[in-house]
VEXSEMAR-42649 format. One line per 2 residues: number of its first residue (from 1); their letters; for each residue y, x, z of C-alpha. Coordinates in steps of 0.05 Angstrom, whole numbers. Layout:
N
NUM = a = Y,X,Z; ...
This chain:
421
1 = xx = 0,0,0; 70,26,-18
3 = xx = 110,47,42; 169,-1,58
5 = xx = 238,24,41; 260,17,113
7 = xx = 230,11,182; 288,-33,206
9 = xx = 338,-73,166; 396,-99,208
11 = xx = 431,-155,172; 504,-158,193
13 = xx = 553,-102,211; 588,-137,268
15 = xx = 586,-116,341; 514,-137,352
17 = xx = 489,-108,287; 522,-40,294
19 = xx = 501,-35,367; 428,-53,351
21 = xx = 425,1,298; 457,53,343
23 = xx = 413,38,404; 350,35,361
25 = xx = 362,104,331; 379,132,400
27 = xx = 312,109,425; 272,129,364
29 = xx = 305,180,319; 250,178,265
31 = xx = 258,105,248; 292,91,182
33 = xx = 347,42,201; 399,12,155
35 = xx = 454,-39,168; 465,-87,109
37 = xx = 531,-122,102; 563,-161,46
39 = xx = 633,-135,59; 656,-69,28
41 = xx = 694,-56,93; 650,-82,151
43 = xx = 674,-100,220; 730,-148,203
45 = xx = 715,-193,263; 719,-134,310
47 = xx = 787,-116,281; 817,-184,294
49 = xx = 786,-196,363; 827,-197,426
51 = xx = 893,-202,389; 871,-140,349
53 = xx = 861,-102,415; 785,-117,423
55 = xx = 768,-141,493; 699,-107,495
57 = xx = 673,-133,562; 693,-159,631
59 = xx = 688,-130,701; 638,-183,723
61 = xx = 591,-217,674; 538,-267,695
63 = xx = 499,-322,662; 550,-371,692
65 = xx = 601,-345,641; 560,-373,584
67 = xx = 540,-440,554; 483,-460,508
69 = xx = 414,-434,524; 378,-432,590
71 = xx = 415,-390,643; 352,-354,663
73 = xx = 343,-327,593; 416,-306,588
75 = xx = 411,-271,656; 349,-233,634
77 = xx = 384,-207,571; 448,-188,608
79 = xx = 410,-146,658; 387,-100,602
81 = xx = 457,-71,595; 502,-81,656
83 = xx = 577,-76,648; 578,-7,680
85 = xx = 532,19,626; 573,-14,572
87 = xx = 635,22,598; 597,88,600
89 = xx = 572,78,528; 642,69,502
91 = xx = 668,129,540; 612,170,511
93 = xx = 630,151,439; 703,166,451
95 = xx = 732,99,472; 756,102,544
97 = xx = 770,32,572; 820,4,622
99 = xx = 817,-60,662; 870,-114,656
101 = xx = 883,-180,694; 823,-226,692
103 = xx = 775,-167,691; 784,-155,617
105 = xx = 767,-86,590; 807,-60,531
107 = xx = 806,8,496; 861,53,523
109 = xx = 889,56,452; 899,-20,454
111 = xx = 874,-21,382; 810,-54,359
113 = xx = 806,-4,302; 790,49,354
115 = xx = 727,10,374; 704,-2,303
117 = xx = 715,69,280; 678,96,341
119 = xx = 618,50,328; 616,72,255
121 = xx = 620,146,275; 564,136,325
123 = xx = 523,99,273; 529,159,227
125 = xx = 517,210,282; 450,179,303
127 = xx = 427,176,231; 429,102,215
129 = xx = 453,82,147; 508,32,132
131 = xx = 500,-3,66; 565,-39,55
133 = xx = 571,-86,-4; 497,-106,4
135 = xx = 502,-181,13; 434,-208,32
137 = xx = 414,-270,-7; 342,-281,15
139 = xx = 292,-255,66; 218,-269,58
141 = xx = 159,-247,100; 105,-220,54
143 = xx = 44,-194,90; 65,-141,140
145 = xx = 134,-130,110; 198,-167,94
147 = xx = 225,-171,24; 301,-172,25
149 = xx = 340,-192,-37; 412,-165,-36
151 = xx = 470,-163,-84; 451,-90,-96
153 = xx = 377,-100,-108; 314,-116,-70
155 = xx = 285,-74,-13; 230,-79,38
157 = xx = 229,-68,113; 178,-70,170
159 = xx = 227,-106,215; 290,-147,205
161 = xx = 346,-159,255; 389,-220,242
163 = xx = 459,-203,269; 498,-246,221
165 = xx = 542,-282,272; 558,-355,267
167 = xx = 611,-396,231; 674,-375,268
169 = xx = 729,-339,231; 697,-345,162
171 = xx = 750,-301,131; 715,-243,167
173 = xx = 650,-259,131; 618,-307,181
175 = xx = 594,-361,134; 533,-385,172
177 = xx = 483,-357,122; 442,-328,180
179 = xx = 424,-399,202; 395,-412,133
181 = xx = 354,-348,136; 330,-363,206
183 = xx = 309,-433,185; 271,-407,125
185 = xx = 234,-359,172; 212,-416,217
187 = xx = 268,-427,267; 305,-490,288
189 = xx = 380,-492,296; 417,-526,353
191 = xx = 474,-563,318; 537,-520,316
193 = xx = 610,-533,334; 670,-487,340
195 = xx = 682,-456,409; 742,-420,437
197 = xx = 786,-459,389; 856,-487,397
199 = xx = 858,-563,407; 896,-614,365
201 = xx = 934,-669,401; 954,-733,364
203 = xx = 1022,-742,396; 1057,-722,459
205 = xx = 1104,-675,494; 1074,-614,460
207 = xx = 1116,-626,398; 1179,-602,434
209 = xx = 1147,-547,476; 1118,-499,424
211 = xx = 1112,-429,451; 1116,-448,525
213 = xx = 1058,-424,569; 1040,-444,640
215 = xx = 982,-443,690; 941,-507,688
217 = xx = 875,-540,700; 842,-582,646
219 = xx = 794,-637,666; 747,-669,616
221 = xx = 718,-737,633; 656,-759,595
223 = xx = 639,-832,604; 688,-835,663
225 = xx = 657,-777,702; 684,-706,706
227 = xx = 641,-665,658; 680,-600,655
229 = xx = 738,-569,693; 773,-506,667
231 = xx = 830,-468,699; 874,-420,660
233 = xx = 939,-410,624; 954,-462,570
235 = xx = 1001,-450,512; 1038,-511,484
237 = xx = 1040,-509,408; 1068,-551,352
239 = xx = 997,-579,339; 973,-586,411
241 = xx = 949,-533,460; 921,-463,458
243 = xx = 915,-406,507; 855,-386,550
245 = xx = 848,-453,586; 849,-494,522
247 = xx = 802,-446,486; 751,-448,542
249 = xx = 754,-524,545; 747,-534,470
251 = xx = 671,-524,468; 660,-577,522
253 = xx = 703,-629,485; 671,-613,418
255 = xx = 600,-616,445; 616,-684,476
257 = xx = 642,-708,409; 580,-682,375
259 = xx = 538,-724,423; 580,-785,409
261 = xx = 605,-791,481; 669,-824,504
263 = xx = 719,-771,528; 786,-766,561
265 = xx = 823,-702,579; 879,-691,629
267 = xx = 919,-631,650; 941,-613,720
269 = xx = 1008,-579,714; 1004,-560,788
271 = xx = 931,-537,791; 934,-515,864
273 = xx = 956,-584,888; 920,-648,906
275 = xx = 952,-717,903; 959,-717,978
277 = xx = 989,-647,984; 1039,-656,927
279 = xx = 1060,-725,950; 1070,-700,1021
281 = xx = 1111,-641,995; 1158,-687,957
283 = xx = 1166,-732,1018; 1184,-672,1061
285 = xx = 1232,-645,1009; 1266,-712,1003
287 = xx = 1277,-713,1078; 1304,-642,1082
289 = xx = 1343,-638,1016; 1355,-709,991
291 = xx = 1409,-689,941; 1361,-647,899
293 = xx = 1352,-675,829; 1284,-689,799
295 = xx = 1297,-637,744; 1310,-582,795
297 = xx = 1250,-602,838; 1200,-604,780
299 = xx = 1230,-543,745; 1217,-504,810
301 = xx = 1143,-513,795; 1141,-515,719
303 = xx = 1179,-485,660; 1245,-522,655
305 = xx = 1230,-549,585; 1163,-577,609
307 = xx = 1196,-608,669; 1248,-643,625
309 = xx = 1195,-668,577; 1150,-696,632
311 = xx = 1207,-733,666; 1232,-761,600
313 = xx = 1163,-785,580; 1156,-822,646
315 = xx = 1226,-852,643; 1247,-814,705
317 = xx = 1321,-792,697; 1327,-717,706
319 = xx = 1391,-726,746; 1362,-775,796
321 = xx = 1361,-748,867; 1303,-747,913
323 = xx = 1340,-796,958; 1341,-846,900
325 = xx = 1268,-838,884; 1226,-898,904
327 = xx = 1156,-892,932; 1126,-920,868
329 = xx = 1167,-874,824; 1147,-814,866
331 = xx = 1074,-832,856; 1085,-838,781
333 = xx = 1114,-768,782; 1056,-741,823
335 = xx = 1005,-772,776; 1042,-743,717
337 = xx = 1041,-673,745; 968,-675,765
339 = xx = 936,-719,711; 977,-710,648
341 = xx = 938,-745,592; 922,-704,529
343 = xx = 905,-745,467; 858,-692,437
345 = xx = 834,-711,368; 801,-647,344
347 = xx = 801,-572,346; 831,-526,294
349 = xx = 760,-513,270; 720,-452,252
351 = xx = 779,-419,217; 811,-409,285
353 = xx = 750,-409,332; 732,-343,364
355 = xx = 658,-360,370; 607,-413,350
357 = xx = 570,-459,399; 499,-476,379
359 = xx = 454,-434,336; 382,-410,337
361 = xx = 347,-444,395; 338,-394,452
363 = xx = 267,-416,473; 245,-392,404
365 = xx = 264,-320,423; 226,-274,471
367 = xx = 282,-253,519; 246,-189,537
369 = xx = 251,-165,464; 297,-212,426
371 = xx = 237,-220,380; 224,-285,344
373 = xx = 167,-327,370; 162,-358,301
375 = xx = 162,-297,254; 130,-230,271
377 = xx = 177,-171,260; 240,-213,263
379 = xx = 293,-202,317; 356,-241,330
381 = xx = 418,-216,368; 489,-237,383
383 = xx = 526,-300,362; 471,-327,316
385 = xx = 436,-351,379; 452,-413,419
387 = xx = 495,-375,469; 571,-376,474
389 = xx = 613,-345,528; 681,-362,556
391 = xx = 742,-321,535; 750,-253,566
393 = xx = 701,-204,534; 638,-243,551
395 = xx = 616,-255,479; 621,-180,464
397 = xx = 580,-165,525; 527,-213,499
399 = xx = 527,-175,434; 518,-107,468
401 = xx = 465,-132,516; 423,-169,465
403 = xx = 427,-108,420; 401,-64,476
405 = xx = 342,-110,488; 324,-113,415
407 = xx = 330,-38,404; 283,-22,461
409 = xx = 231,-70,435; 236,-46,363
411 = xx = 230,27,385; 167,10,424
413 = xx = 137,-32,368; 148,19,312
415 = xx = 139,87,344; 150,134,403
417 = xx = 209,123,449; 265,174,460
419 = xx = 308,165,521; 381,146,514
421 = x = 427,206,512
Protein backbone atom coordinates (compact mmCIF):
# COMPACT_ATOMS: atom_id res chain seq x y z
CA UNK A 1 0.00 0.00 0.00
CA UNK A 2 1.28 3.48 -0.89
CA UNK A 3 2.33 5.51 2.12
CA UNK A 4 -0.03 8.43 2.91
CA UNK A 5 1.22 11.90 2.04
CA UNK A 6 0.86 13.01 5.67
CA UNK A 7 0.55 11.52 9.08
CA UNK A 8 -1.66 14.38 10.31
CA UNK A 9 -3.65 16.90 8.29
CA UNK A 10 -4.95 19.80 10.39
CA UNK A 11 -7.77 21.57 8.59
CA UNK A 12 -7.92 25.22 9.63
CA UNK A 13 -5.11 27.64 10.55
CA UNK A 14 -6.86 29.42 13.38
CA UNK A 15 -5.82 29.31 17.03
CA UNK A 16 -6.87 25.70 17.62
CA UNK A 17 -5.40 24.43 14.36
CA UNK A 18 -2.00 26.09 14.71
CA UNK A 19 -1.76 25.03 18.36
CA UNK A 20 -2.64 21.41 17.54
CA UNK A 21 0.06 21.23 14.89
CA UNK A 22 2.67 22.83 17.16
CA UNK A 23 1.88 20.67 20.18
CA UNK A 24 1.77 17.50 18.06
CA UNK A 25 5.22 18.09 16.56
CA UNK A 26 6.60 18.96 19.99
CA UNK A 27 5.46 15.59 21.26
CA UNK A 28 6.44 13.58 18.19
CA UNK A 29 9.00 15.23 15.95
CA UNK A 30 8.92 12.50 13.27
CA UNK A 31 5.26 12.90 12.40
CA UNK A 32 4.55 14.58 9.09
CA UNK A 33 2.11 17.33 10.03
CA UNK A 34 0.59 19.96 7.75
CA UNK A 35 -1.96 22.68 8.38
CA UNK A 36 -4.33 23.23 5.45
CA UNK A 37 -6.12 26.55 5.10
CA UNK A 38 -8.05 28.17 2.28
CA UNK A 39 -6.74 31.66 2.94
CA UNK A 40 -3.47 32.80 1.42
CA UNK A 41 -2.78 34.68 4.67
CA UNK A 42 -4.11 32.52 7.53
CA UNK A 43 -5.00 33.68 11.01
CA UNK A 44 -7.40 36.50 10.15
CA UNK A 45 -9.63 35.74 13.14
CA UNK A 46 -6.68 35.93 15.51
CA UNK A 47 -5.80 39.34 14.07
CA UNK A 48 -9.22 40.87 14.72
CA UNK A 49 -9.79 39.31 18.14
CA UNK A 50 -9.85 41.37 21.31
CA UNK A 51 -10.08 44.65 19.44
CA UNK A 52 -6.99 43.55 17.47
CA UNK A 53 -5.11 43.03 20.75
CA UNK A 54 -5.84 39.27 21.17
CA UNK A 55 -7.05 38.39 24.66
CA UNK A 56 -5.37 34.95 24.74
CA UNK A 57 -6.67 33.67 28.09
CA UNK A 58 -7.94 34.64 31.53
CA UNK A 59 -6.50 34.38 35.03
CA UNK A 60 -9.15 31.92 36.15
CA UNK A 61 -10.84 29.57 33.68
CA UNK A 62 -13.34 26.91 34.75
CA UNK A 63 -16.12 24.93 33.12
CA UNK A 64 -18.53 27.50 34.60
CA UNK A 65 -17.27 30.04 32.07
CA UNK A 66 -18.65 27.98 29.18
CA UNK A 67 -21.99 26.99 27.71
CA UNK A 68 -23.00 24.17 25.42
CA UNK A 69 -21.70 20.70 26.19
CA UNK A 70 -21.58 18.90 29.52
CA UNK A 71 -19.51 20.77 32.15
CA UNK A 72 -17.69 17.58 33.17
CA UNK A 73 -16.35 17.14 29.64
CA UNK A 74 -15.29 20.78 29.40
CA UNK A 75 -13.57 20.54 32.79
CA UNK A 76 -11.65 17.47 31.68
CA UNK A 77 -10.34 19.20 28.56
CA UNK A 78 -9.39 22.42 30.38
CA UNK A 79 -7.30 20.49 32.89
CA UNK A 80 -4.98 19.35 30.10
CA UNK A 81 -3.57 22.85 29.73
CA UNK A 82 -4.05 25.09 32.78
CA UNK A 83 -3.80 28.85 32.41
CA UNK A 84 -0.33 28.89 34.00
CA UNK A 85 0.97 26.58 31.28
CA UNK A 86 -0.69 28.67 28.59
CA UNK A 87 1.11 31.77 29.88
CA UNK A 88 4.40 29.83 29.99
CA UNK A 89 3.90 28.60 26.42
CA UNK A 90 3.43 32.11 25.09
CA UNK A 91 6.43 33.39 27.00
CA UNK A 92 8.48 30.58 25.53
CA UNK A 93 7.54 31.49 21.96
CA UNK A 94 8.32 35.16 22.54
CA UNK A 95 4.96 36.58 23.59
CA UNK A 96 5.08 37.81 27.21
CA UNK A 97 1.60 38.52 28.58
CA UNK A 98 0.19 40.99 31.08
CA UNK A 99 -3.01 40.87 33.08
CA UNK A 100 -5.72 43.52 32.79
CA UNK A 101 -8.99 44.14 34.69
CA UNK A 102 -11.30 41.16 34.62
CA UNK A 103 -8.36 38.76 34.56
CA UNK A 104 -7.76 39.19 30.83
CA UNK A 105 -4.30 38.33 29.50
CA UNK A 106 -3.02 40.33 26.53
CA UNK A 107 0.38 40.32 24.80
CA UNK A 108 2.65 43.04 26.13
CA UNK A 109 2.78 44.45 22.61
CA UNK A 110 -1.02 44.93 22.69
CA UNK A 111 -1.05 43.71 19.10
CA UNK A 112 -2.72 40.52 17.93
CA UNK A 113 -0.21 40.28 15.10
CA UNK A 114 2.43 39.49 17.72
CA UNK A 115 0.48 36.36 18.70
CA UNK A 116 -0.12 35.20 15.14
CA UNK A 117 3.46 35.75 14.02
CA UNK A 118 4.80 33.89 17.06
CA UNK A 119 2.52 30.91 16.39
CA UNK A 120 3.60 30.80 12.75
CA UNK A 121 7.28 31.02 13.73
CA UNK A 122 6.82 28.19 16.23
CA UNK A 123 4.97 26.13 13.63
CA UNK A 124 7.97 26.45 11.34
CA UNK A 125 10.49 25.83 14.12
CA UNK A 126 8.95 22.52 15.16
CA UNK A 127 8.82 21.37 11.55
CA UNK A 128 5.12 21.44 10.77
CA UNK A 129 4.11 22.66 7.36
CA UNK A 130 1.62 25.42 6.59
CA UNK A 131 -0.16 24.98 3.28
CA UNK A 132 -1.94 28.26 2.75
CA UNK A 133 -4.31 28.53 -0.19
CA UNK A 134 -5.28 24.87 0.21
CA UNK A 135 -9.03 25.09 0.66
CA UNK A 136 -10.42 21.69 1.61
CA UNK A 137 -13.50 20.69 -0.37
CA UNK A 138 -14.05 17.11 0.77
CA UNK A 139 -12.74 14.62 3.32
CA UNK A 140 -13.47 10.92 2.91
CA UNK A 141 -12.37 7.94 4.99
CA UNK A 142 -10.98 5.24 2.70
CA UNK A 143 -9.72 2.18 4.52
CA UNK A 144 -7.05 3.27 6.99
CA UNK A 145 -6.50 6.72 5.52
CA UNK A 146 -8.36 9.90 4.70
CA UNK A 147 -8.53 11.25 1.18
CA UNK A 148 -8.60 15.03 1.26
CA UNK A 149 -9.60 17.01 -1.83
CA UNK A 150 -8.26 20.58 -1.81
CA UNK A 151 -8.14 23.49 -4.20
CA UNK A 152 -4.48 22.57 -4.81
CA UNK A 153 -5.02 18.87 -5.41
CA UNK A 154 -5.79 15.69 -3.48
CA UNK A 155 -3.71 14.26 -0.67
CA UNK A 156 -3.96 11.48 1.88
CA UNK A 157 -3.38 11.43 5.64
CA UNK A 158 -3.49 8.91 8.48
CA UNK A 159 -5.29 11.35 10.77
CA UNK A 160 -7.37 14.49 10.27
CA UNK A 161 -7.97 17.28 12.77
CA UNK A 162 -10.99 19.47 12.10
CA UNK A 163 -10.14 22.94 13.45
CA UNK A 164 -12.30 24.92 11.07
CA UNK A 165 -14.09 27.09 13.62
CA UNK A 166 -17.77 27.90 13.36
CA UNK A 167 -19.80 30.55 11.54
CA UNK A 168 -18.74 33.68 13.40
CA UNK A 169 -16.93 36.46 11.54
CA UNK A 170 -17.26 34.83 8.10
CA UNK A 171 -15.04 37.52 6.56
CA UNK A 172 -12.15 35.76 8.33
CA UNK A 173 -12.94 32.50 6.55
CA UNK A 174 -15.33 30.88 9.06
CA UNK A 175 -18.07 29.71 6.70
CA UNK A 176 -19.26 26.63 8.60
CA UNK A 177 -17.86 24.14 6.11
CA UNK A 178 -16.41 22.12 8.98
CA UNK A 179 -19.93 21.22 10.09
CA UNK A 180 -20.61 19.75 6.66
CA UNK A 181 -17.41 17.72 6.81
CA UNK A 182 -18.16 16.49 10.31
CA UNK A 183 -21.67 15.46 9.26
CA UNK A 184 -20.35 13.55 6.27
CA UNK A 185 -17.96 11.72 8.60
CA UNK A 186 -20.79 10.60 10.87
CA UNK A 187 -21.34 13.40 13.36
CA UNK A 188 -24.48 15.26 14.39
CA UNK A 189 -24.61 19.02 14.81
CA UNK A 190 -26.29 20.87 17.67
CA UNK A 191 -28.14 23.72 15.88
CA UNK A 192 -26.01 26.86 15.81
CA UNK A 193 -26.63 30.50 16.69
CA UNK A 194 -24.33 33.49 17.01
CA UNK A 195 -22.79 34.08 20.44
CA UNK A 196 -20.99 37.11 21.87
CA UNK A 197 -22.94 39.30 19.45
CA UNK A 198 -24.37 42.81 19.87
CA UNK A 199 -28.15 42.92 20.36
CA UNK A 200 -30.68 44.81 18.27
CA UNK A 201 -33.47 46.71 20.04
CA UNK A 202 -36.63 47.68 18.19
CA UNK A 203 -37.09 51.08 19.79
CA UNK A 204 -36.12 52.85 22.97
CA UNK A 205 -33.74 55.22 24.68
CA UNK A 206 -30.70 53.69 22.98
CA UNK A 207 -31.31 55.81 19.90
CA UNK A 208 -30.08 58.93 21.68
CA UNK A 209 -27.35 57.33 23.78
CA UNK A 210 -24.96 55.89 21.20
CA UNK A 211 -21.44 55.60 22.57
CA UNK A 212 -22.39 55.78 26.26
CA UNK A 213 -21.19 52.89 28.46
CA UNK A 214 -22.20 51.98 31.99
CA UNK A 215 -22.16 49.12 34.51
CA UNK A 216 -25.33 47.05 34.41
CA UNK A 217 -26.99 43.73 35.00
CA UNK A 218 -29.08 42.10 32.31
CA UNK A 219 -31.87 39.71 33.30
CA UNK A 220 -33.44 37.33 30.80
CA UNK A 221 -36.84 35.90 31.63
CA UNK A 222 -37.94 32.82 29.74
CA UNK A 223 -41.60 31.93 30.19
CA UNK A 224 -41.75 34.38 33.15
CA UNK A 225 -38.83 32.85 35.08
CA UNK A 226 -35.28 34.22 35.30
CA UNK A 227 -33.25 32.07 32.91
CA UNK A 228 -29.98 34.02 32.74
CA UNK A 229 -28.44 36.91 34.63
CA UNK A 230 -25.31 38.67 33.34
CA UNK A 231 -23.39 41.52 34.97
CA UNK A 232 -20.98 43.68 33.01
CA UNK A 233 -20.52 46.94 31.19
CA UNK A 234 -23.11 47.69 28.51
CA UNK A 235 -22.51 50.07 25.62
CA UNK A 236 -25.53 51.88 24.21
CA UNK A 237 -25.44 52.01 20.41
CA UNK A 238 -27.57 53.38 17.59
CA UNK A 239 -28.94 49.86 16.96
CA UNK A 240 -29.30 48.64 20.56
CA UNK A 241 -26.67 47.47 23.02
CA UNK A 242 -23.16 46.05 22.88
CA UNK A 243 -20.28 45.76 25.34
CA UNK A 244 -19.31 42.74 27.50
CA UNK A 245 -22.65 42.41 29.30
CA UNK A 246 -24.70 42.44 26.11
CA UNK A 247 -22.31 40.08 24.30
CA UNK A 248 -22.42 37.54 27.11
CA UNK A 249 -26.22 37.70 27.26
CA UNK A 250 -26.69 37.33 23.50
CA UNK A 251 -26.21 33.55 23.40
CA UNK A 252 -28.85 33.02 26.08
CA UNK A 253 -31.43 35.16 24.27
CA UNK A 254 -30.64 33.55 20.91
CA UNK A 255 -30.82 30.00 22.26
CA UNK A 256 -34.21 30.78 23.81
CA UNK A 257 -35.39 32.12 20.45
CA UNK A 258 -34.11 28.99 18.73
CA UNK A 259 -36.18 26.92 21.17
CA UNK A 260 -39.27 29.02 20.45
CA UNK A 261 -39.53 30.24 24.03
CA UNK A 262 -41.19 33.46 25.18
CA UNK A 263 -38.57 35.94 26.39
CA UNK A 264 -38.32 39.31 28.07
CA UNK A 265 -35.12 41.17 28.93
CA UNK A 266 -34.55 43.94 31.45
CA UNK A 267 -31.53 45.97 32.49
CA UNK A 268 -30.67 47.05 36.01
CA UNK A 269 -28.96 50.42 35.71
CA UNK A 270 -28.02 50.19 39.39
CA UNK A 271 -26.84 46.56 39.56
CA UNK A 272 -25.73 46.72 43.19
CA UNK A 273 -29.18 47.78 44.42
CA UNK A 274 -32.40 45.99 45.28
CA UNK A 275 -35.85 47.60 45.14
CA UNK A 276 -35.87 47.97 48.90
CA UNK A 277 -32.37 49.46 49.18
CA UNK A 278 -32.82 51.94 46.35
CA UNK A 279 -36.27 53.00 47.50
CA UNK A 280 -34.99 53.52 51.06
CA UNK A 281 -32.03 55.53 49.74
CA UNK A 282 -34.33 57.90 47.85
CA UNK A 283 -36.60 58.32 50.88
CA UNK A 284 -33.61 59.20 53.05
CA UNK A 285 -32.23 61.58 50.45
CA UNK A 286 -35.61 63.32 50.14
CA UNK A 287 -35.65 63.85 53.89
CA UNK A 288 -32.09 65.18 54.08
CA UNK A 289 -31.89 67.13 50.80
CA UNK A 290 -35.43 67.75 49.56
CA UNK A 291 -34.43 70.44 47.04
CA UNK A 292 -32.33 68.05 44.94
CA UNK A 293 -33.73 67.59 41.43
CA UNK A 294 -34.43 64.20 39.93
CA UNK A 295 -31.83 64.85 37.22
CA UNK A 296 -29.08 65.49 39.76
CA UNK A 297 -30.09 62.50 41.88
CA UNK A 298 -30.20 60.02 38.99
CA UNK A 299 -27.13 61.51 37.27
CA UNK A 300 -25.22 60.86 40.48
CA UNK A 301 -25.66 57.15 39.73
CA UNK A 302 -25.76 57.06 35.94
CA UNK A 303 -24.23 58.97 33.01
CA UNK A 304 -26.10 62.27 32.75
CA UNK A 305 -27.44 61.50 29.26
CA UNK A 306 -28.85 58.16 30.44
CA UNK A 307 -30.42 59.80 33.47
CA UNK A 308 -32.16 62.38 31.27
CA UNK A 309 -33.38 59.73 28.84
CA UNK A 310 -34.81 57.49 31.58
CA UNK A 311 -36.64 60.37 33.28
CA UNK A 312 -38.06 61.60 30.00
CA UNK A 313 -39.23 58.13 29.00
CA UNK A 314 -41.11 57.78 32.29
CA UNK A 315 -42.60 61.30 32.14
CA UNK A 316 -40.69 62.37 35.25
CA UNK A 317 -39.62 66.03 34.84
CA UNK A 318 -35.87 66.33 35.30
CA UNK A 319 -36.30 69.55 37.28
CA UNK A 320 -38.77 68.09 39.78
CA UNK A 321 -37.39 68.07 43.33
CA UNK A 322 -37.37 65.13 45.67
CA UNK A 323 -39.79 67.02 47.91
CA UNK A 324 -42.28 67.07 45.02
CA UNK A 325 -41.89 63.38 44.21
CA UNK A 326 -44.91 61.31 45.20
CA UNK A 327 -44.62 57.81 46.58
CA UNK A 328 -46.02 56.30 43.39
CA UNK A 329 -43.70 58.37 41.18
CA UNK A 330 -40.72 57.36 43.31
CA UNK A 331 -41.59 53.70 42.81
CA UNK A 332 -41.92 54.25 39.07
CA UNK A 333 -38.41 55.68 39.11
CA UNK A 334 -37.03 52.80 41.17
CA UNK A 335 -38.58 50.25 38.80
CA UNK A 336 -37.17 52.10 35.83
CA UNK A 337 -33.67 52.06 37.27
CA UNK A 338 -33.77 48.40 38.26
CA UNK A 339 -35.93 46.82 35.55
CA UNK A 340 -35.52 48.87 32.39
CA UNK A 341 -37.23 46.90 29.58
CA UNK A 342 -35.20 46.11 26.47
CA UNK A 343 -37.23 45.23 23.37
CA UNK A 344 -34.62 42.90 21.87
CA UNK A 345 -35.57 41.69 18.40
CA UNK A 346 -32.37 40.04 17.19
CA UNK A 347 -28.59 40.06 17.32
CA UNK A 348 -26.29 41.54 14.69
CA UNK A 349 -25.67 38.00 13.51
CA UNK A 350 -22.62 35.98 12.60
CA UNK A 351 -20.96 38.93 10.86
CA UNK A 352 -20.44 40.56 14.26
CA UNK A 353 -20.47 37.52 16.58
CA UNK A 354 -17.17 36.59 18.19
CA UNK A 355 -18.02 32.89 18.49
CA UNK A 356 -20.65 30.33 17.52
CA UNK A 357 -22.95 28.52 19.94
CA UNK A 358 -23.82 24.97 18.97
CA UNK A 359 -21.69 22.69 16.79
CA UNK A 360 -20.52 19.10 16.84
CA UNK A 361 -22.20 17.34 19.76
CA UNK A 362 -19.72 16.91 22.60
CA UNK A 363 -20.80 13.36 23.63
CA UNK A 364 -19.59 12.23 20.20
CA UNK A 365 -16.01 13.19 21.17
CA UNK A 366 -13.72 11.32 23.57
CA UNK A 367 -12.65 14.11 25.97
CA UNK A 368 -9.43 12.29 26.83
CA UNK A 369 -8.24 12.55 23.22
CA UNK A 370 -10.62 14.85 21.28
CA UNK A 371 -11.01 11.83 18.99
CA UNK A 372 -14.25 11.22 17.18
CA UNK A 373 -16.35 8.37 18.52
CA UNK A 374 -17.89 8.08 15.05
CA UNK A 375 -14.87 8.08 12.71
CA UNK A 376 -11.48 6.49 13.56
CA UNK A 377 -8.54 8.83 13.00
CA UNK A 378 -10.64 12.00 13.15
CA UNK A 379 -10.09 14.64 15.86
CA UNK A 380 -12.05 17.82 16.52
CA UNK A 381 -10.82 20.90 18.39
CA UNK A 382 -11.86 24.47 19.13
CA UNK A 383 -14.99 26.29 18.09
CA UNK A 384 -16.35 23.57 15.80
CA UNK A 385 -17.53 21.78 18.96
CA UNK A 386 -20.65 22.61 20.95
CA UNK A 387 -18.75 24.75 23.46
CA UNK A 388 -18.79 28.54 23.70
CA UNK A 389 -17.24 30.65 26.42
CA UNK A 390 -18.08 34.05 27.79
CA UNK A 391 -16.07 37.09 26.77
CA UNK A 392 -12.63 37.52 28.31
CA UNK A 393 -10.20 35.07 26.70
CA UNK A 394 -12.13 31.91 27.53
CA UNK A 395 -12.73 30.79 23.95
CA UNK A 396 -9.02 31.06 23.18
CA UNK A 397 -8.25 28.98 26.25
CA UNK A 398 -10.67 26.33 24.97
CA UNK A 399 -8.74 26.36 21.68
CA UNK A 400 -5.36 25.91 23.39
CA UNK A 401 -6.60 23.24 25.82
CA UNK A 402 -8.47 21.15 23.25
CA UNK A 403 -5.41 21.36 21.00
CA UNK A 404 -3.19 20.07 23.80
CA UNK A 405 -5.50 17.09 24.42
CA UNK A 406 -5.67 16.18 20.73
CA UNK A 407 -1.92 16.52 20.21
CA UNK A 408 -1.10 14.14 23.03
CA UNK A 409 -3.52 11.53 21.75
CA UNK A 410 -2.29 11.82 18.17
CA UNK A 411 1.35 11.49 19.24
CA UNK A 412 0.52 8.34 21.19
CA UNK A 413 -1.58 6.87 18.40
CA UNK A 414 0.94 7.42 15.61
CA UNK A 415 4.35 6.94 17.20
CA UNK A 416 6.68 7.51 20.13
CA UNK A 417 6.17 10.46 22.43
CA UNK A 418 8.71 13.23 22.98
CA UNK A 419 8.24 15.39 26.05
CA UNK A 420 7.30 19.06 25.70
CA UNK A 421 10.31 21.33 25.61
